[in-house]
Each structure stands twice: as C-alpha cells, then as structure tokens.
N, C-alpha and C positions, 0 to 999 in steps of 0.2 A: 383430435389430430391437428397439428400446427399447419395452418394454411399459408404457405409461402407464396407471395404474389408473383415474384419473379424467378421462381425455381426453374422455369423452362426458358428463361431468357439467355440467348447465346452470349458468350463473352465478347464476341466481335461487335455486338450492338451496344456496347457500353456508352454512356453519355460522355460527350466531350465538353471541355471547358468552353464557355461562351454560348452554349445552346440554351434556348429558352425552354423551361420545363414547368409543367403544371402538375401539382400534387393531387392525386385522387385519394379518397378515404382509404385508410388501411383496414383490411379485412382480417384482423387478427382475432377479435372477439366481438361479442355483441355489445359490449360496453365501449363508448367512445374513448379513444386514446387520451385526448385532451378534451376541451370543450368544443367539440365539433371538428370538422376537417379544417386544415390550414393550408395556405399557400405560402410561397416564399416571400410575398409582399406583406404578409401579415406580421406585424412587429411582435405579436404575442407568442410567436414560435420560440419556445424555450429549449435550447439544445441541451442544457443541463438536465431538464426533465426527461427528454428522450433518452439520454445516457443512463439516467437512474432507472428508468423503466426497463431498458434492455438488460441491465445487470440484475434487475430484480427478478424477472421471470422470462422464460423462453417464449411465452406467447407474444412478447413485444419485439421479437427479433426482426420483424419487418421494418422497424424503425431504423435499422442499419441501412436499408435502401434509401430511406428519407435523408439520412445524414450524407450518404454518398452523393445523392442528387443535389443536396445543398452545397456540397463541396465543389461541384463542377458547374454550378449555375451562375449566369451573369446577372441575375436579378437579386442577388444577395450581396450584402456589403462584405468588404474584405474582412472586417472584424468577425462577422458570423462564419465566414468560410474558415478563418483561422480557428475559431471555436470548434467547428465541426471536425477539422483535421485532428485537433488534440483530443476531442471526445472519442473519435474512432480509434485513435492510438490507445487510449486507456481501455476502451471496450475490448479490442482484440488482445491486448496484453493480459487483461483479466481472464478472458476466455482461454488463452493458451496456458496461463498458469493453472487454471482449473482442469485442463485436459479436455476442454470442450471442442478443440479443433482437431482432435485425433479420433479415429474410429477403430476401436478394438474389434477383433473378429467375432466376439460374442454379441455384438449389437444387432438389434433387429433391423428390418428394412427401413422403417420410418425414422429411426434414430440415425441411421447411416445417411439418409437423404438430408437430414438437418445438418449433419457435419459436412456433407459435400456442398450444401448451399453456403454454409459459413466459409468454407475454403474458397469458393468462387468469389464471394464478396470480399474476402481478404485479398485475393489476387487483384480484384478490381481496384481496391483501395491502394494497394502497392503500385499498380500501374498508374493511377492518378498522381501519386507522389513522385514517381519517376518522371512523368511528363512535366510536373511542376518543377522538378529539379533541373530538367533540361531546358524548359522554355519559360519558366516563370520569372517574376521580378527577383531582384537581389534578396529581398527579405523572404520571399516564398522559397527560394532555393535553399537558403540557410535553414529555414524551418523544416523543409522536406528532408534535407540531409540528416538533421538531428533526429527526426521522427523515424526515418528509415533505419538508421543505425540502432535506435532503441528497439524497434520491432525485430531487427535481426537478433539482438541479444535475447529478447523474450522468446523468439522462435527457436533459438538454439537451446535455451534453458528448458523449454517445454517439450523437448524431444529427447529420446534415449537412443537416437540413431548414431551412426558412425560420425565421428568428428570431421573426418575428411569429406564425407558426403555433404554434411551440412554447410561447410564453408564453400564448397565448389558447386553445389546445386541449389542453394538457397537464394535469397535476394541479394547477398553480398556481391556476386559477380555482376549483377545488373547495376548495382550502385557504382561499382568501379567502371563499368562500360560507359555510363553516362558521364562520370567525372572525367574520363579520358578526353572527351571532346570539349570540356570546359577549360581550355588552356589559359586564356586571359580574361574571360568574362566573369566579372563579379568576384574574382579571387576565390571561387568555390574549390578549385583544385588545391590551392594553397591551404585553405581552411581544412579540407579533408586530410591533407598530409600533416599539418601542424597539430591538429586536435586528435587525430586518431592514429595515423600510420606511425608517426614519430613517437607517440606516447605508449603504444601497446605492441608488444613483441609478436603476438599472434596475428594481429591485423597486418603488420609489416610482412610477416612470413607469407600469408596467403595473398597479400597484394602482389608480391613478386610472382607467385604461382599464377595468379589470374592474368597478370600482364604477359607472362610467358605464353599462355594459351591464346590471348588476343593477338600477340605479335606473330604467332605461328599461322594464323588464318590467312588465306590468300587475298581476301577482299578487305584488308585493313589499311590499304594505302592511304586513304583519306584520314584515318585516325592514327597513323604511325607517329605523327608529330606529337600527339597527346601522350602516347606510350613513352616516347623518348623524354618528353618533358617530365613525366612522373618519375621515370627511372633516375633522371638526373637529380630531381629534388629529394629523393629518398636516400638517406645515408645508410648503407648496409653494413658499414664497419667504422666504428668510432674509437676502436682500441679498447673498449670496455668488455673484454671477453668474460670476465667473472661477475659483472654487475647483474643483479637479478632485476629484470624488468617486469613491470605490471602487465597483466593480461586483461584483455577486454571482456572475455568470457571465462568464467570459472571452469577449468578443465575437469573432466571426469576423474574418478579415483584412479583409474588406469589410463594414464596419459598416453595417447598413441603418437604424439608428436612432441619433440623437444624443440624449443625456440632459442637455442643458443646462437651466439654470433656466428659460429662456424656454419650452422645449418642455414642461417639467413644469408650468409655470403654464398653458400652453395646454390640456393635458389635464385639469388641475384645474378650470379654468374650465368646460370641457365637463361635467364631473361635477356641479359646483355648479349649473349652469344646468338640468340635468335634474331635480335635486332641487327647485329653487325653482319649477319649473313644475308640480310635482305638487300634488295636493290635500293640504294640510298641516293637522294638528290645531293647536290653540292651543299645546300644550306643545312641539310640534316647531317651530312658528314662533318661539316665545320662545327656544328653544335656538339657532336660526339667527341671530336678531337679536343675542343676546349675543355670538356669535362673529363678528359682522360686522366690527368694527374690526380685530381682530388675526388673523383666519384667512381670512375670505371675501374681503373687499375687497383685501388684498394679493395674493391669488392671481389676480385679474382683470387681464388686460391692458387691458381697456376697462371701468373701474369704472362708467362712466355707465349701463351697461345694468342696473345694480342699482337704479336709481331707481324703475322701475316696481314692483318687488317691495316696496321700502320704502314707497312711497306707498300701495300696496294694503294693506300691513300697518298703516298708520296708521288706516285705516278700521275696524279691529278695536278694539273698546272695551277699556278697562282698561289694564293695564301694557304691553300690546303696542304701543299707540300711542306711549308714551314711548320704548320701546326702538327703535321705527322712527325716531323723531326723532333719537335718539342716533346711529343709523347714517347718517342724512342729514347730521347735523352733522359726522361724521367725514369724509364725502366732501367737504363744503364746506371743511373746515379743512385736510385733508391732500391731497386730490385736486383742489382748486380748482374744484369744481363749483358751479354757481350754482343756487340754489333760492329765489326771492324770497318764497315763501309760508311760509318756515320759521317765522318768529316769529309769523305769523298763526295757524298751526296750534298752535304752542306756547302761545299765549295762550288758545286755545280749550280747553286742558286744565285751566285754572284754574277749577274749579267747586267747589261745596260738598263734593263727595265726596273731593277730592284730599287734604284735610287729615284726613279720617277713614280713609283707605285704609291697608292694611297695607304698601303699597309707598311710603309717604310718605318714608322715608329715602332710597330710591333716587331718588325724584323730585327731592328737593332737592340731592342730589349732582350729578345731571345739570343741574339748573337753574342751579346755581352756575357750572358750566362754560359753559353757553349764554350767560349774561349777563356773563361775565368781561371781555369786551372794553370798553375805555374809549372806543371810537369809535362806540358805538351812539348813536342819536339820543336826545336828552333826553326827547322826548315818548314814545318807546317805553319807556324805563326807568321813567318816571313812571307809565305805565299798569300795569306789572307791580307796582310798589310799592303803588300805590293799591288795586289789585284784591285783592292778598293781605292788605292791611290791612283791607279790608272783610270778607274771608272769616274773618278772625280773630275777628270778633264772635260767630260761632257755632261756633268751633272748640274742640276739647278743649285743656286746658292743655299736654299734651306737644307738641302742634303749634304752639301760640303761642310757646313758648320756643325754637322753631327759627326761626320766621318773623321775630321781632323782631331777633335778631342778623344774620340774612340781610339785612334791610332796612337795618340800620346799615352793613353792609359795602357795600351798593349805593349808599347815599347818600355814603359816604366816597369811593368810586371815581368818583362823578358829582356833584361839588359843585353843579352847576347845578340839582339837584333838592332841595337842602337847604332852600330857602325854602318848601317844602311843609310843613315842620315847624310853622311859625308863620305863618299868613296871616290877615289881617283881611278877612273877606268883605264887610263893609259899610263904605262910606266914611263919613267923619265927618259930612258934610252929610246923608247919607241917614239916619244914626242920629238926627239932630235932627228931621228931617221925619217919619220913620217909626220912632218908638222901638219899636213892637211888631212890626216887620217880621219875617216868618217866615224862618227860616234855610233856605237852599237850597244844596245841594251840586251843583256844576256837573259832577261826575263822572257819566258815563253807564255804568252798570253793565251794561246790556243790549247795549252796542255790542260787536260781535265783532272789529272791527279796532282794534288797540291804537294806531294813529295817529290815531284820531278819537274817543277817549273823553273828551277834555278833562280828563284827570287832572292835567295840568300847572297848570290853573287852580284846582284844589281844594287841600285840606290834609289832613294826616294826623291828623284829629281822632279817628279810631278808635284810634290808639296812645295818645292821651291818655285815652281812655275805658278802655283796658285797665289804666291805672295805678290804677284803682279796682276791679280784678278781685278776686273772692272768694279766689282762690288767692294766697298771699303771694309765691310764686316768680314767678308771672306778673306781678304788680304791680311787683315789684322790677326785673325785667329790662326791663319796658316803660319804666322811667324813664331808661334809657340814651340814648334818643332825645332826651329833654328836656335832657340835660346837655351839657356841652361835648364835642366830638368829639376828645378827646385820645388815645384809644386808636387804634392803627393799624388794627386790625380784629379780629374774633372768628373763631375756628376753628369753623365750623359743625358739624364732625364731633363736637365735644364735646357737642352738644345733640341729635344725630339719634337716639340710642338711648334717649331718655327715654320712659317710659311712666307710667301711673298708679301702677303698683307701685313703680317706681324713685323717683318723686317722693315717694310716701308713705314709702318706706324711708329716704330722706334726712331727712325730718322726724323720724322716730322715732329715728334714730341721733344726732341733735343733742343735746348736753348741755343740760339744763334749767337756765337761769340764774335763773329766777324761777318760783316755784310758781304754778300756775294757780288762779284763783278758782273755788271749788266751793261747794256748799251747806253751811251750817254743820253741820247735823245731818241725816243721811240718815234718812228715815222708814222704819219697818219695814213699813208697809202702803202700797200704792199706790192701790187702788181703794176701800178702806173706811177708816173712821176708825181712829185708832191706839188702842192698848190703854190700860188705866187707868194704866199707868206713865207714859205721856206724853200726858196728856189735852189739853194745850195745842197739840200739833202735829197739825193737821188736814190731811188730804189735800185737794188742790184738787178732785179728782174727787168726793170725799165731800161737799165743801161744795155741790156742784151737784146731785148725785143721791144719794138714799138707796138704795143698792144692796141693803142688808140687808132693808129693808122690801119692796123689789120682789121679792126672792127668796122672802120669807115669803108674799107673796100668790100 
C-alpha cells in the first residue's frame, strides 16, 4: 500500500513562501529515493530526477510534496524554484491526461485515497501559483499566469463534465479574481487581456461572465476599479460578426455554447449593466463616461438603456456633466436616439466658471463637435455665440483667445448670424427724438432656454469691447470679427493650450524692434532724498514726506 506522508495534513496548514523547511526522508519504499536523504541546501537535489520518478511509478508520489516544499522555500534559489514550478506543471498535466486525477465509482478505497491526496496536492499547487501571481515578482507573476492557464486547459481536457461548470467552478474564476486586482502592477492585467482574452473567443465570453458575478457581489467595492479597468480594456464588438475566432479549449462534439459576437455582446452588456447600477465614485463615473463612445455603447445590443445612466450622470456637477453630454451626443449621432433636451442642458453649462475651469480645453473640443452641424436653428446658434461673448468680459486672456476664433468659425458656418456683428439698436427717428436714450441689450442672460434668449436681436458689442483689452494678444485676435471673413476658418486646437505662462513666454521670446521708453536716470534712493552728488534728483516720496525727520523723532 502506498504510504502517503501528508495524507492527513489539513489544507489550512500548507507552507507559505519564505518559511524555512527541513526535508525528512521519504517513506515510500525501503530503497532510498536518491543517494540518501536530501535537504534544500544540498546542490545534488535534482528536480528532473524527482519528476522522472513520479511519472515512472506511483510509489514515488510523495516526491510531489518535496517539490511543493521546494517551491515555497526561502532556502532554494530562484532558478530551482522555477524548475520545481515547471516540473509540477508537467507532472499534474500528465496525471490529468492519464485520468489519474479522477476517481470513478468502481475504484476501491485505497485507490480513492490516492486520488483524493493528489487532488489536495493539486489544489495546494494552484494556491501557491495564485499567491505568486498576486504577490510575486514581475517574472514570477508572468510564469504563474502562463502555468495556471496551461493547467486550466489540461484540467478541462481531462474532464468530461459540463462545459459551463468547468469554466465557472474550475481555477479560471480564481485567475480572473487575482488579475482584477492587478490594475497597474507589472502589466499583468494587460498581458492577460492581450494574450488570452483578446485572442480566444471562449476566454473572452467567460471572462465577461466571471466579471458579472464579481461585480454583483456586495463586498467588491475595493475591486470595482479592477472590474471597470478590465471591462474597458476588452473589446466586445469590433464589427467582425462573421469572423471565426480561435478557441483556447477544444469544444466537445456537442457544443453547449456559441461564441458569436452577438453572444459576447450580450454577456458584455450584462456585465456593464451590473457595474452601472452600483454606487460609483466620481472618478469611476468619469472613467465610464470617457469609455462610453468606443467601449460601452458598442457592446450594448439596446443602447437606449444607457440613457438613464447618462442623464443621472449629468446631474453631477463639474466635468462629469460634460462627459455625460458627450455620451448622449454619441447615442444621438451614431445610434439615432432622440433626446430633445440636449442643447438645453448644454446651454446650462455655459456659466462664468466654465472659462476658468481646468477642463476648459476639453469643453471646447466637445462644444465644437456639438455645434458643428449647419442645420441647427439660427436662434440656437445665436444664443451660444452671444452668451459666450458676454462671458468673455470677465474671462482670463487664455480663455478669450479660444472663444473668439470659435465664434468666428461658428459665424462662418452660419452666415445668417453675421448681422449680429454690426447692428444699429436705435432707429434714426428715435435718435432724433430721444438723443440721450439709454442703450438696452435685448439679450436675456438669465434665460435658461436658448430658444428664448432673444440673442438674435442683439449684437456682439462685447467682442468690440475686447478690441480695447489690456492684453495685446486678446485685442489683436478680437479684431478678426470686425474684418472681412476671408479666412475659411481657424483651428481651435491651436488656441486650446494657451495659459498665462505660455502667453507671457511668447511675449518674452519676441525680438525687440524698438527700445521701450524708461526713466532717463534711475535714482539711487527711493524713499529718501538723493545724495549730494545728485541734489537735483528728488524722490517723489521724499517730496511728500520727510522720512528722515520722522525717524529722528
């Protein structure tokens, strides 16, 4: 009978990495396994010989415990640990291929004990690999990931069980659970997605299913960032509906699952819906909204169900509202969804803070796309032009140099708004009768609906006011609206990255064509009268106050 040394050892007492372990002689047979007992410090320990003996006869199965202990010992070199990991992978793969890891019903009690012992050692080996995948070095993580995926393939191939049960109850969910928490460390999550998820349709399908289950649990708040990161990285729909994709595991003759793009989009939609229904932080919501056009919306078979999430996101102040509108605009433009209040909500974002925000560049990039259509109503376009012109009166120079070219482009695309540049607000008869009549702008700044602001009846006197701005760059660029519209348009991207520092640097780098006017002779004293050498040069402060007499008192 096979004497298994650790058959009664509980799984909770498995050795941990870094623990000092001493090897006792193996009691498998009366003949020594090698030339006497070995410890981990003995360089004669040959892992290849241990592997060969294990695969040769069942009486040497106790050497599996030796290799497991070697794998987690701190007294063994990294090279031998690597050898032990690969040797155990080959051993368990061969055992699963032979059917040695399964226990049919007709087996006797002793044989069943052997199979049960092998299963516990296999679970211990997988637990060590998962621990290395989570906490090891970069090289150990990559090796552990490769070995775990290879073991999963052998585990699946060695079983005749249900396909769904193998993917959902085997080691694959444990692999995904560890990879979820490896968002930025050692690029393991990227490696898993690039080498496995994106390459094989079955892995992609069950990855979505696994992420759905993890996102549904109540205590996943700490790992929700990892779930979102993986969902964003995996492309569920690339337009290749008819392309036959390779599978990681050969399916049975009767395939219980189809891995078409429609099926993958269905499970991806389920995963996204679970995530979108959770309580999200502002950072998580912003990540989802940025991925909405190119990752989330294409994965949905019914994109209209995203409307509720986008409308709720708009209620969040700050840049989240703008990102939500970008998602709504994508659904309107690409998916032909109707949202009549889009421009009403966009107009509500134009306040005095928008031109002072650090997200100003992103705002104008999106705003340019929102108002790019030439079929928009003239009243609507005039309201946006007028409101931004009014906001420029209190805006910093870097924001003004963006707004003015943007207004130029909008007027160029909508010629019916150009008469706002020069409008006589008083008729000739009224000027004669009421020469001192007070100027009144018909634009209603406090109106929330852009269709009722009466901006079309006003003028762009704010832009003319900016032509007298204290900053020369602002004054110069404001004059483009008063000149003939011979230029086809301005590239707004050229003005988006301007700051106070960049504008000052531009002025300092310009070559001086004319020397500036300065004081003829700089006084040596500022607060008191000059010395006897220059008695005629008196400080202005000294002429007003006698500071020396004050100090003497």
